[in-house]
C-alpha positions in Angstrom: 60.2 -48.8 -124.4 58.5 -47.7 -121.2 57.6 -44.3 -122.6 54.2 -45.3 -124.0 53.3 -47.0 -120.7 54.3 -44.0 -118.6 52.4 -41.8 -121.0 49.2 -43.9 -120.4 49.6 -43.6 -116.7 50.0 -39.8 -117.0 46.9 -39.8 -119.2 45.0 -41.6 -116.5 46.1 -38.9 -114.0 44.7 -36.3 -116.4 41.3 -38.2 -116.5 41.3 -38.1 -112.7 42.0 -34.4 -112.8 39.2 -34.1 -115.3 36.8 -35.7 -112.8 38.0 -33.4 -110.1 37.0 -30.5 -112.3 33.5 -31.8 -112.5 33.4 -32.4 -108.7 33.0 -36.1 -109.4 36.1 -37.8 -108.0 36.0 -37.0 -104.3 32.9 -36.1 -102.2 33.8 -32.5 -101.3 34.3 -29.6 -103.6 37.5 -28.4 -101.8 39.0 -31.9 -101.9 38.4 -32.2 -105.6 39.9 -28.7 -106.3 43.1 -29.2 -104.3 43.7 -32.7 -105.6 43.0 -31.5 -109.1 45.5 -28.7 -108.6 48.1 -31.1 -107.4 47.5 -33.4 -110.5 47.7 -30.3 -112.7 51.3 -29.9 -111.7 52.1 -33.4 -113.0 50.0 -33.0 -116.2 51.3 -29.4 -116.7 47.7 -28.2 -117.0 46.7 -25.3 -114.7 43.6 -26.7 -112.9 41.5 -23.6 -112.4 42.1 -22.4 -116.0 41.3 -25.8 -117.4 38.2 -26.3 -115.2 36.7 -23.0 -116.4 37.3 -23.6 -120.1 36.1 -27.2 -119.8 32.9 -26.0 -118.1 32.3 -23.6 -121.0 32.8 -26.5 -123.4 30.2 -28.6 -121.6 27.8 -25.7 -121.5 28.0 -25.1 -125.3 28.9 -28.4 -127.0 27.2 -28.5 -130.4 26.2 -24.8 -130.3 27.5 -23.2 -133.5 27.1 -19.8 -132.0 29.3 -20.6 -129.0 32.3 -22.2 -130.4 35.8 -21.4 -129.2 36.2 -22.8 -125.7 37.7 -26.3 -125.2 36.8 -27.3 -128.8 38.7 -28.5 -131.8 38.2 -25.5 -134.1 35.6 -26.3 -136.7 34.3 -24.2 -139.6 31.2 -24.7 -141.5 31.4 -25.1 -145.3 30.0 -21.6 -145.8 32.5 -20.1 -143.4 35.4 -21.9 -145.0 34.4 -20.6 -148.5 34.3 -17.0 -147.1 37.9 -17.2 -145.9 40.8 -15.8 -147.9 43.2 -18.2 -149.6 45.8 -17.8 -146.7 43.1 -18.4 -144.1 42.0 -21.6 -145.8 45.6 -22.8 -146.0 46.1 -22.2 -142.3 42.9 -24.0 -141.4 43.8 -27.0 -143.6 47.2 -27.2 -141.9 45.5 -26.9 -138.5 43.1 -29.8 -139.3 45.9 -32.1 -140.6 46.4 -35.2 -138.4 50.1 -34.5 -138.0 49.3 -31.1 -136.5 46.2 -32.2 -134.5 48.1 -35.2 -132.9 51.7 -33.9 -133.0 52.4 -30.2 -133.1 49.0 -29.3 -131.5 49.5 -31.3 -128.3 53.1 -30.1 -128.0 52.0 -26.4 -128.3 49.0 -26.9 -126.0 50.8 -28.5 -123.1 54.3 -26.9 -123.4 53.3 -23.4 -124.4 49.6 -22.5 -124.2 49.0 -23.8 -120.7 51.8 -21.6 -119.4 49.5 -18.6 -119.5 45.7 -18.3 -118.9 45.0 -17.9 -122.6 41.4 -16.8 -123.1 40.9 -16.0 -119.5 43.4 -13.2 -119.0 40.8 -10.7 -118.2 38.5 -13.0 -116.2 40.2 -12.5 -112.8 43.4 -13.1 -110.9 42.6 -16.7 -110.0 43.5 -17.9 -113.5 46.8 -16.1 -113.5 47.6 -17.6 -110.1 46.6 -21.0 -111.3 48.9 -20.8 -114.4 51.9 -19.2 -112.6 51.7 -21.4 -109.5 51.5 -24.5 -111.7 54.6 -23.4 -113.6 56.5 -22.7 -110.5 55.8 -26.0 -108.7 56.5 -27.9 -111.9 59.8 -26.1 -112.3 60.7 -26.9 -108.6 59.9 -30.6 -109.1 62.0 -30.8 -112.3 64.8 -29.0 -110.6 65.7 -32.1 -108.6 66.3 -34.5 -111.6 68.0 -31.7 -113.5 70.4 -31.3 -110.6 71.0 -35.0 -110.2 71.3 -36.2 -113.8 71.4 -33.0 -115.9 68.9 -31.1 -118.1 69.5 -33.3 -121.2 68.6 -36.6 -119.6 65.7 -35.1 -117.7 64.3 -33.7 -121.0 64.8 -37.0 -122.8 62.7 -38.7 -120.2 60.1 -36.1 -119.3 59.1 -34.6 -122.6 58.4 -37.9 -124.6 56.2 -39.1 -121.7 54.3 -35.8 -121.6 53.9 -35.6 -125.4 52.8 -39.2 -125.6 50.1 -38.6 -123.0 49.1 -35.3 -124.7 48.8 -36.8 -128.2 46.6 -39.7 -126.9 44.5 -37.2 -124.9 44.0 -35.0 -127.9 43.0 -38.1 -130.0 40.4 -39.0 -127.4 39.1 -35.4 -127.3 38.9 -35.3 -131.1 36.8 -38.4 -131.6 34.5 -37.5 -128.7 32.9 -34.8 -130.8 34.4 -35.0 -134.3 32.6 -37.8 -136.2 30.3 -37.8 -139.3 26.9 -37.8 -137.7 27.7 -35.5 -134.8 25.2 -32.9 -133.7 25.5 -29.1 -134.2 22.8 -26.4 -134.2 22.6 -22.7 -134.1 21.6 -21.4 -130.7 18.0 -20.8 -131.5 17.6 -24.6 -132.2 20.2 -25.8 -129.8 19.3 -28.3 -127.0 21.7 -29.3 -124.2 20.2 -32.8 -124.0 20.4 -33.4 -127.8 23.9 -32.0 -128.1 25.2 -34.0 -125.2 23.6 -37.3 -126.3 23.9 -37.1 -130.1 26.9 -34.8 -130.4 29.2 -37.0 -128.2 30.6 -40.4 -129.1 31.0 -43.8 -127.5 34.6 -44.8 -128.1 34.5 -48.6 -127.4 38.1 -49.4 -126.4 39.7 -52.7 -125.3 39.5 -53.2 -121.5 43.1 -52.2 -120.8 42.7 -49.0 -122.7 39.3 -48.3 -121.0 41.2 -48.5 -117.7 44.0 -46.1 -118.7 41.5 -43.7 -120.3 39.2 -43.8 -117.3 36.2 -44.8 -119.5 36.2 -41.3 -121.0 35.2 -43.0 -124.2 31.7 -43.3 -122.8 31.5 -39.6 -123.6 27.8 -39.3 -124.5 26.9 -40.4 -121.0 29.5 -38.1 -119.5 28.2 -35.1 -121.3 24.7 -35.9 -120.3 25.6 -36.3 -116.6 29.1 -35.0 -115.9 28.8 -35.7 -112.1 28.9 -39.4 -112.7 32.4 -40.6 -111.7 34.4 -42.2 -114.5 34.5 -45.5 -112.8 30.7 -45.8 -112.8 30.1 -44.9 -116.4 30.1 -48.6 -117.5 27.2 -49.2 -115.1 25.1 -46.7 -117.1 25.6 -48.7 -120.3 24.7 -51.9 -118.5 21.4 -50.4 -117.2 20.6 -48.7 -120.5 21.7 -51.0 -123.3 20.6 -48.7 -126.2 23.3 -46.3 -125.2 26.0 -48.9 -126.1 25.5 -48.6 -129.8 24.8 -44.9 -130.0 27.6 -43.1 -131.9 29.8 -46.1 -131.2 33.3 -46.2 -132.6 36.2 -48.6 -132.3 39.8 -47.3 -132.1 40.4 -48.2 -135.7 37.2 -46.6 -136.9 38.0 -43.4 -135.0 41.2 -42.9 -137.1 39.1 -42.5 -140.3 37.4 -39.6 -138.6 40.6 -37.6 -138.6 40.0 -36.7 -142.2 36.8 -34.8 -141.3 37.2 -31.0 -141.4 34.0 -29.0 -142.1 30.4 -29.0 -140.9 27.9 -29.2 -143.8 24.9 -27.3 -142.6 22.7 -28.6 -145.4 23.6 -32.3 -144.9 24.0 -31.8 -141.1 27.2 -33.8 -140.9 31.0 -33.4 -140.8 32.7 -33.8 -144.2 36.2 -33.9 -145.6 37.8 -31.1 -147.6 37.5 -33.4 -150.7 33.8 -33.8 -150.2 33.4 -30.0 -149.8 35.3 -29.4 -153.1 33.1 -32.0 -154.8 29.9 -30.2 -153.5 31.2 -26.8 -154.6 32.0 -28.2 -158.1 
C-alpha cells in the first residue's frame, strides 16, 4: 500500500536532481553537481550522463533535425510511410502506452542507465558517472540484501523504483507530446517558440504539484530553466496568460497517449488511425 507513496517521494528526489542539473537547486555549481550525483544513486540515474543528454534536449526541443537526445522518439507521417513493415510494427509497439509507461521505464532505469548510452565516445566522465553510480547503488543495496535477503529487497525496491519511473515518463511524455505542440525544421526553428509553444502546462492537484516539483509548468521551465522548481508558480501568478497556454489536466493528458506521428502539413501530432485515414 505504501509503494505508490514511496514512489512519489522518489519522483520528487528525481525532480530535485533535475534542478541540480540545471544549476537551479543550490547556489553553487559544485554543490548542485555533487548533490545531484548523490541523488542519482537513489534514482539509479547517473547524474553526469543525464545532465548532458538533458541539456541537449533543452537545446533542441521542437527541432525536427535534432531529435534523439532526451526525447520520446517521434516520426513524421512521411518518415513513417517510408519505413518497412517491420520498422512500422516496432514503432507502433514502442508508442503503445503499455510500452511507454511500463516496459519503457523499466528498461530505461534498470538497463539503459547502467551504461552511458549515446555518450560512450564523449569522454571518460560519462563512463565514470555510470559505473560509479552502479557501484554505490550496489553497495547500498548490499545491506538490506544481507539483512533480509535478495528476494524481500527486490520486492520492496523494484516496485518503488518502477512506480516512480512510470510516473516520471508519463510527466515527460505529456510535457512535449500533445496535439498542438511545436516542431520545425532547423531553418525555421526558434528556441523561444519551441520552448513556449512546444511544452505543456500540466495543471495537477496541489498534492501532486508538490510531489512532482511543479515540473508540470514545463513551458516556463523550458523558457528559463534556471528558475528553481519551487518558484515556477510565481511566474504564473505574475504572468496570467501563461496559465492557460497548452494547459492539460491529468485526465486530459491520458488522451494524448494515443498520439504517435507528427503531421507536417497540419502541424500537429496525430494518431495512427488519423494517419491511415489521411493516407486513404
